[in-house]
C-alpha positions in Angstrom: 2.9 -13.5 35.5 1.1 -10.6 37.7 -2.4 -11.9 39.5 -3.5 -8.0 38.7 -6.1 -7.4 36.5 -6.1 -5.9 33.3 -6.0 -2.5 34.4 -7.8 -1.6 31.3 -11.5 0.3 31.7 -14.0 1.2 29.2 -15.5 4.7 28.9 -18.2 5.9 27.0 -15.5 8.4 25.4 -13.5 5.2 24.7 -16.7 3.0 23.5 -18.2 6.2 21.0 -14.3 5.7 19.1 -14.6 2.1 18.9 -17.8 2.8 17.3 -16.6 5.3 14.6 -13.7 4.1 14.0 -15.3 0.3 13.3 -18.0 2.6 11.5 -15.5 3.6 9.2 -14.1 0.5 8.6 -17.7 -1.5 7.3 -17.7 1.7 6.0 -14.4 1.2 3.3 -15.3 -2.5 3.4 -18.6 -1.8 2.0 -17.2 0.0 -1.1 -14.8 -2.5 -1.3 -17.1 -5.2 -2.0 -19.4 -3.1 -4.5 -17.3 -4.2 -7.4 -18.2 -8.1 -6.8 -21.4 -8.7 -5.8 -23.0 -9.9 -8.7 -25.8 -7.5 -9.9 -26.5 -3.7 -11.7 -28.9 -3.0 -9.5 -27.3 -0.4 -7.3 -29.7 -1.0 -4.6 -29.0 -4.4 -4.3 -25.4 -4.1 -4.6 -24.9 -1.8 -1.7 -27.7 -3.8 0.6 -25.1 -6.9 -0.3 -21.9 -5.3 -0.1 -23.0 -3.8 3.1 -24.5 -7.1 4.4 -21.0 -8.5 3.1 -18.9 -6.0 5.3 -20.9 -6.5 8.8 -19.0 -9.7 9.5 -15.7 -8.3 8.7 -16.1 -4.9 10.9 -17.7 -7.3 14.1 -14.0 -9.3 13.7 -12.3 -5.6 13.6 -14.4 -4.6 16.8 -13.6 -7.9 18.7 -10.4 -7.0 17.1 -9.7 -3.4 18.6 -10.7 -4.5 21.5 -8.3 -7.4 22.5 -5.6 -5.0 21.3 -6.5 -2.8 23.5 -6.7 -4.8 27.0 -3.6 -6.5 25.6 -2.0 -3.4 25.3 -3.3 -2.1 28.6 -2.0 -5.0 30.6 1.4 -5.0 29.1 1.9 -1.7 29.9 0.4 -2.3 33.6 2.6 -5.7 33.6 6.1 -3.1 32.6 5.0 -0.7 35.1 5.3 -3.8 38.0 8.2 -4.4 37.1 9.6 -0.7 36.7 8.7 -0.6 40.2 10.2 -2.9 41.8 
């Protein structure tokens, strides 16, 4: 196993893209959870669906970050093997 760093760098552009993607995922999960809220008031339904979608979106954020780091590390290892 390589002792080199993962090769992943965080930039402002990548952070903004990740936030936008996570916001889209949060919105989609909010829409998905709306029929499961036990209320007939639209404001209450939207609030609880959005609140329930927060941990799901946060989990998506962490998974996305782990995926990006793992992918960058695998590319770096492959480049090191090809360079030998």
